[in-house]
C-alpha positions as CSV (number, residue, x, y, z in Angstrom):
1,X,40.7,-35.2,-36.0
2,X,37.0,-34.5,-36.6
3,X,35.2,-34.9,-39.9
4,X,35.5,-31.1,-40.6
5,X,39.3,-31.1,-40.4
6,X,40.2,-34.6,-41.7
7,X,42.1,-34.7,-45.0
8,X,39.8,-35.4,-47.9
9,X,40.2,-38.7,-49.8
10,X,39.6,-38.9,-53.5
11,X,38.3,-42.1,-55.0
12,X,40.8,-43.5,-57.5
13,X,39.7,-45.5,-60.6
14,X,42.4,-47.0,-62.9
15,X,41.4,-48.4,-66.3
16,X,43.4,-50.3,-68.9
17,X,42.7,-49.0,-72.4
18,X,43.8,-50.1,-75.9
19,X,44.4,-46.6,-77.3
20,X,45.4,-44.0,-74.7
21,X,45.4,-41.0,-77.0
22,X,41.9,-41.8,-78.4
23,X,40.7,-42.4,-74.8
24,X,42.2,-39.1,-73.6
25,X,39.9,-37.3,-76.1
26,X,36.9,-39.3,-75.0
27,X,37.4,-39.1,-71.3
28,X,38.4,-35.4,-71.4
29,X,35.0,-34.7,-73.0
30,X,33.2,-36.8,-70.4
31,X,35.1,-35.2,-67.5
32,X,35.0,-31.7,-68.9
33,X,38.7,-31.1,-68.6
34,X,42.0,-32.3,-70.0
35,X,44.2,-34.7,-68.1
36,X,46.7,-33.3,-65.6
37,X,49.3,-35.8,-66.9
38,X,49.4,-37.3,-70.4
39,X,52.2,-39.6,-71.5
40,X,51.5,-40.1,-75.2
41,X,50.3,-43.6,-76.1
42,X,51.0,-44.8,-72.5
43,X,49.2,-43.1,-69.6
44,X,46.9,-40.2,-68.6
45,X,45.7,-38.9,-65.2
46,X,42.8,-36.6,-64.3
47,X,42.4,-35.2,-60.8
48,X,39.3,-33.4,-59.7
49,X,37.9,-32.6,-56.3
50,X,36.1,-35.9,-56.3
51,X,38.1,-38.4,-58.4
52,X,41.6,-39.4,-59.3
53,X,41.1,-41.2,-62.6
54,X,43.9,-42.8,-64.6
55,X,44.2,-44.8,-67.8
56,X,47.1,-46.9,-69.0
57,X,47.8,-48.8,-72.2
58,X,46.7,-52.4,-72.0
59,X,46.0,-55.2,-74.4
60,X,42.7,-55.9,-72.8
61,X,40.5,-52.9,-71.7
62,X,38.9,-52.9,-68.3
63,X,39.3,-52.1,-64.6
64,X,42.9,-52.3,-63.4
65,X,42.2,-51.3,-59.8
66,X,40.4,-49.0,-57.4
67,X,41.7,-47.0,-54.5
68,X,42.0,-43.8,-52.5
69,X,44.2,-40.8,-52.9
70,X,44.6,-40.0,-49.3
71,X,46.8,-37.0,-48.1
72,X,47.4,-38.8,-44.8
73,X,48.9,-41.9,-46.4
74,X,52.5,-42.3,-45.2
75,X,53.4,-44.7,-48.0
76,X,51.9,-46.4,-51.0
77,X,49.9,-49.6,-50.1
78,X,47.6,-52.0,-51.8
79,X,45.3,-54.8,-50.7
80,X,42.8,-57.1,-52.3
81,X,39.2,-57.1,-51.2
82,X,36.9,-60.1,-50.7
83,X,35.9,-59.8,-54.4
84,X,39.5,-60.0,-55.7
85,X,39.6,-56.3,-56.5
86,X,42.9,-54.5,-55.8
87,X,42.5,-51.3,-53.7
88,X,45.5,-48.9,-53.6
89,X,46.0,-46.1,-51.0
90,X,48.5,-43.4,-51.6
91,X,49.2,-39.6,-51.4
92,X,49.5,-37.5,-54.5
93,X,53.3,-37.4,-54.1
94,X,53.5,-41.2,-54.2
95,X,51.6,-41.3,-57.5
96,X,53.8,-38.5,-58.9
97,X,56.9,-40.5,-58.0
98,X,55.6,-43.6,-59.6
99,X,54.8,-41.7,-62.8
100,X,58.3,-40.2,-62.9
101,X,59.9,-43.6,-62.2
102,X,57.9,-45.4,-64.9
103,X,58.2,-42.8,-67.7
104,X,61.2,-40.8,-66.6
105,X,59.3,-37.5,-66.9
106,X,58.2,-34.8,-64.6
107,X,54.7,-35.3,-63.3
């Protein structure tokens, strides 16, 4: 498959935040759009052509992990780089299944 026909990957950034709903308002303004998924007080996900950005409630705010949303991914996988940062690789349907599993809601 050449570069013109290869499936496009989106960078994935996952943050932990103290207040999800307050963060949704802030990040929606920064990104210029509302989240595609918002589980009140728990989780939110924005998907653009360039980025898959998620936030999840955490006691300590900060980077949870990085990764790639990759349409060619056959399954969810994760590995840790030389700096100790977790990188996930998944297709959109893998992420949707995880959201449904964790919050028992349609994604």
